[in-house]
N, C-alpha and C positions, 0 to 999 in steps of 0.2 A: 504494500500499499504506499503510495507517494505522500508525504504529508503536505498539507495545506499549499504550501508556497510553492512546491514541484506540480503539483497538481494546477496550481493558477497557471504557470509556466506554459504547461503541457496544452492548456485550454485557452489560451491568451488571445489566439489569433482568431477564436470564435465566439467567444463569450466575454463580454464585458464588464469587467471586475472594479469593486470600490477601490480607489487610490489607496496605495500601500508602499510600504519600504520595510524591508528586512534587516536588522542590524543588530551590533552588537555595543554600538556605540551611542550611549545615554543623550549626547548632544546633538547628534543628526537625529535621533529617535524625536528628539523635543522639538526641533526645527521642523520637523514635519508636522508633529501635532498640533502647533502652534497655529498651523496655517489650516487645520482640520478639524479644531475640536468640535464637537466630541469624538474621541477616537476610541478603539478598541485595540488591545494589546492579548498577542496570540505566541506561546510559545511555539517554535519551531523545532519538531522532533519526530524523528521517524517512528520511535518507539511510543509516541503519545497516541493513542486511538480515539478516547473520548475526550475532547480537552475539557470541556467544562466540569465534568464528574472530576476532573484530575486538579481542577485549581487553573487551568494552562489558559484560561480566554478569562479577560477583564471587561467588561462593557463599561460605556459611559464614565469616561476617563475625560475631563473637561477642565484641567486644571494643571498648571506645572508640578505644583507639590505632589499630586497625586499622579501624575505620571512617572514622576523620577520612584516615587515609592513601589509603585507595582513595577516599573520597569527593573530596578535592582532586586527585588524580591522574586521576580521571575529567572533572572540572570543565576541568582544564589540558588535558586530550587534546582531549575531545569538543566543548566549549565548549555543552553542551547541560544541561538538568535532570537528574538522579538521580532514579530510582526507588528507594525503599526499600521492600524487601518482606518480610514474614515467609516465611523458609524453612519449605517444609511436606515432609515426607517420608510416601510411600505408595505405593500402584502406579499406576505411571504409564499413563494412559489417552488414547487420542485420540478427538477430538469436532471432526467438520467438516461443512461442507457446500459444493457447489458445485451450478451451473444447469447441469443436460443439456439437451443440443438438444430430446431427447424426451423424457423424464421431467420436465423442469423442475426445481425446487428438491430437491436429494437430500441426504439425510443420512448421513454416514460414522461409524462407530464402529468401535473397534478397541484393542488395548493400544499403550501408547506404547512410548517409546525405540527397541530394538533391533527390537522387532515391527512397528513402522511402517517403519522404513529399511531393514531387512533381508531381514525376513519378508513385510512386505505384508500382514500379519493383519488386514485390514480388511474390513467387511461394509456393503453401502450398501442403504438404502431410501428410497421416494419420500417425499417429506415432504407433508403430514405423518404420521407414527406413531401408532399406539394402543400402550398399555403392553405389550399381548402382541406387537407387533412388536419390543419392544426384548428381551424374554425369548428371542424366536427369533434375534434377532442375536445375544445372546450365546453360544447354542448353536453357531452358525455359525463361531465363531472357533476357531482351533487351539489357542490358549492359554486357551481359557474354564476351566480347571480352576484357572487363577490366581485368576480374579475369582470362582471358586466355594471359595476358600477353601485350596488347595493351599500347601503348606510352612507351614502354619499362619499364613498372611497373611489376617485377616478382612477382607473387603468389603461396605461396605455398598449391596448391590446395590439397595435400594428408592431410597436417596437418587438412585444414576446414573439409575436409571428415570427419575425424576422429572423429572431435569435434562436427559435426552436426550429426553424425549417433551415437555418445555416448549421446549426450544431448536428442536426439527423444527416446531413451530407458529409459532414465530418466522420460521424462515427460509423457511416456506411463504406467509408475509403480508409480510414487511419487503421496504419496497423499498431500492435503492441499493446493495446487496452483489453482490460475483461469486464471491468463493470466501471463507470460513471456516475457519480452523485453529486449534483450542483444544488445545495438546500443550505441555506436559500439562497432564491435568485428574487432579489426584490424588485416587484413589480411597483413601477413608480406613476407618476400623472405623466411625464415626460422621459420615457425609456424606462429602463430596467438596468440594475447594477446586481451583480451575485457578489456575495460576501463570504463564500465557503464552498470548498468543493472537495471531491475526494477519488481519486482515480486508483483502482487496482491494475496494475500491469500484468500481462501474461506471465512475465517473470516471476514477479512475486507470487502466482499462484500455484508455482510449479514445487 
């Protein structure tokens, strides 16, 4: 399994990610954080699987004092570089892919957060997909009204469509991957930005 930074670099040509840097230098990290408060800090280590459970992720860092406290704590605890990422709020969407023995590369799409973990509100299509396939996938979701503007949350469906279609073309032709999770991909009123990703390579599954 690639760590979050390597996963992001694996997908960077097809998925837009929230601005971020990875560094061991607190001054460099602080300069970036001052331009993007609030920020998220993440310890970057191949050995950390569940970052939230292990304390390797800190949200809502919005001051220099807290940034330095958390940055040094991560360096001391995990002995690894730290990702400093602009914190993004939006509608959480799940985007993923897997290799199915029968259908080959398959794209998975749904609402993120509790909708993935509890309701399993995810739909699948063989890759690559066309724009109209994405529209059908949205209609198949139980929580589709959230993407259609329920509760006053406007989502840029056109941007989501472009990202999912482009991602489907990538997974249909790219080599080396076995599973991909982009969760969450934050759907915004204007565009969308991913804030976390997990890529399992074929070598790592061997």
